[in-house]
C-alpha positions as CSV (number, residue, x, y, z in Angstrom):
1,M,-22.7,19.6,23.8
2,S,-23.7,17.8,20.5
3,L,-22.4,14.2,19.9
4,L,-20.9,15.2,16.7
5,E,-19.2,18.1,18.5
6,A,-18.0,15.9,21.2
7,L,-16.3,13.7,18.3
8,S,-12.7,14.8,17.9
9,P,-10.2,13.8,14.9
10,E,-7.6,13.2,18.1
11,K,-9.8,10.5,19.7
12,E,-10.4,8.9,16.4
13,R,-6.5,8.6,15.9
14,Q,-6.4,7.2,19.6
15,I,-8.9,4.6,18.8
16,L,-7.5,3.3,15.3
17,D,-3.9,3.5,17.2
18,G,-5.3,1.0,19.9
19,A,-7.1,-1.2,16.8
20,A,-4.1,-1.7,15.3
21,R,-2.2,-3.0,18.2
22,A,-5.7,-5.2,19.2
23,F,-5.6,-6.6,15.5
24,A,-1.5,-7.0,15.6
25,A,-2.1,-8.9,18.5
26,D,-5.3,-11.0,18.6
27,G,-6.4,-11.1,14.5
28,Y,-9.6,-9.5,13.1
29,E,-11.8,-12.1,14.9
30,G,-9.9,-12.3,18.2
31,A,-10.0,-8.7,18.6
32,S,-13.5,-7.6,20.0
33,M,-14.6,-4.2,20.2
34,S,-14.4,-4.7,24.3
35,R,-10.7,-5.3,23.8
36,I,-10.0,-3.1,21.2
37,A,-12.0,-0.4,23.6
38,A,-9.4,-1.4,26.2
39,V,-6.4,-1.2,24.4
40,A,-7.2,2.3,23.1
41,G,-8.2,3.4,26.9
42,V,-11.5,4.5,25.7
43,S,-15.2,3.1,27.3
44,K,-17.1,0.9,24.8
45,G,-19.6,3.8,24.5
46,T,-17.0,6.1,22.9
47,L,-15.7,3.7,20.8
48,Y,-19.5,3.0,19.5
49,N,-20.0,6.6,19.0
50,Y,-17.3,6.8,16.5
51,F,-17.5,3.3,14.5
52,A,-20.9,1.1,14.0
53,G,-19.0,-2.2,14.4
54,K,-15.5,-3.7,13.9
55,R,-16.1,-4.1,10.3
56,E,-16.2,-0.3,9.9
57,L,-13.4,0.4,12.2
58,F,-11.1,-2.3,10.3
59,A,-12.0,-0.3,7.2
60,A,-11.1,2.9,8.6
61,F,-8.0,1.5,9.9
62,V,-7.0,0.0,6.4
63,H,-8.2,3.3,4.8
64,R,-5.7,5.4,7.2
65,E,-2.8,3.3,6.8
66,C,-3.2,2.9,3.0
67,S,-4.1,6.4,2.5
68,G,-0.8,7.5,4.0
69,Q,1.4,5.0,2.7
70,I,0.0,6.1,-0.6
71,T,0.4,9.5,-0.4
72,L,4.2,9.3,0.4
73,I,4.8,6.7,-2.6
74,F,4.3,10.0,-4.9
75,D,5.5,12.8,-2.5
76,D,8.0,15.3,-3.7
77,I,7.8,13.3,-7.0
78,D,9.2,15.6,-10.1
79,A,6.8,15.5,-12.8
80,N,9.4,16.3,-15.2
81,A,12.1,14.0,-14.0
82,A,14.1,11.9,-16.4
83,L,12.4,7.9,-15.8
84,E,15.5,6.2,-15.0
85,A,15.7,8.4,-12.1
86,V,12.1,9.2,-10.9
87,L,10.4,5.1,-11.5
88,P,12.9,3.5,-9.7
89,L,12.1,6.1,-6.1
90,I,8.3,5.1,-6.9
91,C,8.9,1.8,-7.2
92,R,11.2,1.4,-4.0
93,R,8.8,3.4,-2.2
94,M,6.1,1.1,-3.2
95,L,7.8,-2.2,-2.3
96,D,8.7,-0.6,1.1
97,M,4.9,-0.1,1.8
98,L,4.5,-3.9,0.8
99,T,6.9,-5.0,3.1
100,S,6.4,-3.0,5.6
101,D,5.2,-4.6,9.3
102,T,1.9,-2.4,9.0
103,G,1.1,-3.8,5.2
104,L,2.4,-7.4,6.2
105,L,0.0,-7.3,9.1
106,I,-3.2,-6.3,6.9
107,Y,-2.7,-8.4,4.0
108,R,-1.7,-11.5,6.7
109,M,-5.3,-10.5,8.3
110,V,-7.2,-10.2,5.0
111,V,-6.2,-13.5,3.7
112,A,-6.5,-15.1,7.0
113,E,-10.4,-14.1,7.5
114,A,-11.4,-13.2,3.9
115,A,-13.1,-16.5,3.7
116,K,-15.3,-16.0,6.7
117,F,-15.6,-12.1,6.6
118,P,-15.5,-11.2,2.9
119,E,-15.8,-7.8,3.6
120,L,-12.3,-7.5,5.0
121,A,-11.2,-8.4,1.7
122,E,-13.3,-5.4,-0.1
123,A,-12.4,-3.3,2.5
124,F,-8.7,-4.0,2.0
125,F,-8.9,-4.1,-2.1
126,E,-10.4,-0.7,-2.3
127,A,-8.6,1.5,0.3
128,G,-5.0,-0.2,-0.5
129,P,-4.5,-2.0,-3.6
130,R,-7.2,0.0,-6.1
131,R,-6.3,3.1,-4.8
132,A,-2.5,2.6,-5.4
133,L,-3.2,1.2,-8.8
134,A,-5.4,4.4,-10.0
135,A,-2.7,6.8,-8.5
136,M,0.0,5.0,-10.3
137,A,-2.0,4.7,-13.5
138,R,-2.7,8.1,-13.4
139,W,1.0,8.6,-13.3
140,I,1.6,6.8,-16.4
141,E,-0.6,8.6,-18.1
142,G,1.0,12.0,-17.1
143,Q,4.3,10.2,-18.7
144,C,2.4,9.5,-21.8
145,R,1.5,12.9,-22.5
146,A,4.6,13.9,-21.9
147,G,6.1,11.8,-24.7
148,R,7.8,9.4,-22.5
149,L,6.0,6.6,-22.6
150,E,4.0,4.8,-25.0
151,V,0.9,2.5,-23.1
152,T,-2.5,1.8,-24.4
153,D,-3.5,0.7,-21.1
154,P,-2.1,2.7,-18.3
155,S,-4.3,0.3,-15.6
156,F,-3.0,-2.8,-17.0
157,A,0.4,-1.3,-17.1
158,A,0.0,-0.3,-13.7
159,E,-0.5,-3.7,-12.5
160,Q,2.3,-5.0,-14.4
161,L,4.6,-2.9,-12.4
162,F,2.8,-3.7,-9.2
163,G,3.7,-7.2,-10.1
164,L,7.0,-7.1,-11.0
165,M,8.0,-5.5,-7.5
166,Q,6.6,-8.7,-5.9
167,T,9.5,-10.6,-7.4
168,R,11.7,-12.8,-5.2
169,V,11.1,-10.5,-1.9
170,L,7.4,-10.0,-1.3
171,M,6.0,-13.8,-1.0
172,R,8.6,-14.9,1.4
173,R,8.1,-12.2,3.5
174,R,4.2,-12.8,3.6
175,L,5.1,-16.3,4.3
176,R,7.2,-15.6,7.2
177,L,10.1,-17.2,5.1
178,A,12.1,-14.1,5.5
179,Q,12.0,-12.1,8.7
180,S,13.7,-9.1,6.8
181,V,15.2,-8.1,3.4
182,D,18.5,-6.2,2.6
183,D,18.6,-2.9,1.0
184,A,20.7,-4.5,-1.7
185,E,18.1,-7.0,-2.5
186,L,14.9,-5.0,-2.6
187,D,17.2,-2.3,-4.8
188,R,18.0,-5.3,-7.1
189,V,14.2,-6.0,-7.2
190,V,13.3,-2.7,-7.9
191,A,16.4,-2.0,-10.6
192,A,15.2,-5.4,-12.1
193,G,11.3,-4.5,-12.7
194,V,12.0,-0.8,-13.7
195,W,14.3,-2.2,-16.4
196,V,11.7,-4.8,-17.7
197,F,9.0,-2.0,-17.4
198,L,10.8,0.8,-19.4
199,R,12.1,-1.9,-22.0
200,A,8.3,-2.6,-22.9
201,Y,6.9,0.8,-22.4
202,A,9.4,3.3,-22.9
203,A,8.8,5.6,-25.9
204,P,11.7,6.2,-28.3
205,G,14.3,8.5,-27.5
206,H,13.6,8.1,-24.0
207,A,14.9,6.0,-21.3
208,G,15.0,2.1,-21.9
209,S,17.3,-0.7,-22.2
210,D,20.1,1.6,-23.6
211,T,20.2,3.8,-20.3
212,L,19.4,1.2,-17.7
213,G,22.6,-1.3,-18.4
214,D,22.0,-4.9,-17.5
215,S,20.5,-4.2,-14.0
216,G,17.7,-6.6,-15.2
217,R,19.4,-9.3,-16.8
């Protein structure tokens, strides 16, 4: 059997699951390939059959986690639904991703190690924020074509919306100043951010300040 034939998605998933546990416990620098192999329950040789080194393993771990979360953000979204109904759903999913245990783990690890291992920051940005922003920009472009939004620069607008979702809650969670946030506070952040965004970009006759009440004030 060739090496390529011996590799399997199940074994790769097992390795990435082990890497997630090792990174969570030891950080990036502390989680050696030997440690990751032991946590994953594979030999070190098997680990290197799948990943050339820890940098490639970390990039694959981040890509897997971010891909799954980004897919969920836009899953089952009705392209024809009213903005005031669908945009809060997208934004709440986005905020849930940012404040999830895995999302916080990856962010904190990247920030802690970025000066020494700048490739980690690059891997994270490419797999996470850049892909999420690109997906959001595509959604905004679709809403512009449908006449619901008027946006000159969808990529910039996507970043603005992303920034609005980081109000009040995210910094405190990243700094461990809040161990958890209740749903009511998350909903408040989402409602206020959506209100501001639609005030700026809703096309005339579509959802804007008149239909969103005073949730953002």
